N, C-alpha and C positions, 0 to 999 in steps of 0.2 A: 576479308581482312586477315586471313590466315597466312600471312607472309611476314617474315622477319624484317623486311626492308620497306615496309609501307610508308615510313616517314620520309623516304627519299623520292625525288622526282625520277620517273622512269624515262630514260632517253629513247628517242626514236630517230630515224634518219632525217625526217623533215624538221623536227625540233632542233637537231644539231645543225642542220643547214641554216635555219633561220637565226640561230644564236651567233653564227659567224658574222651576220650583218647587224646584230643588235648591239649597237655601241653603248647604250645606256643601261644595259642589263635589266631591261624591263620585262623580259620573258622568264626570268628565274622565279619560279613558283614552287614552293615546297608544301607538303602536306603538314600543316602546322596545327597546333592546338591552342585553346584559349589560355591555359595555364600549364606550368611544368608538371603539375600533378596529373592533369588530364593526359598529357603526352606519356607520362610513366604508366598510367592505367592502360592506355591503348597499347603500349608496347608490351606490357606484361600479359595482357589479354591475348594479343597476337602470338606471343611466344608460347603460351600454354596451349593455344589452338593448334600450333604447329606440332608441339609435343604430343598432343592427343591424337592428331592425324597420324604421326609416326607410330604411336603405340597401336592404334587400330590396324594399320597396315602390317605391323609385325605380328600381332595376334592372328590376323587373317592368314598370313603366310605360314605361321606355325600350325594352325588348324589344317591347312591344306597339306602340310608336310606330314602331320599325324595320320591323316586319312590315307595317304599313299603307303605308309609303313605299317 
């Protein structure tokens, strides 16, 4: 869940094709939560997960750069 767009439906070719024939919008499913607080918690957790991943990648790159110089 370390993506900042996890609350949105992820499109694909066949999903888009089937939605053109879906007259009643029955195929629209989103990643929802029980309460707004739970949605906020999940979003903040995901955001910090992505930040942590970026920091780890930056630290690793910096260490590699230090070893070369």
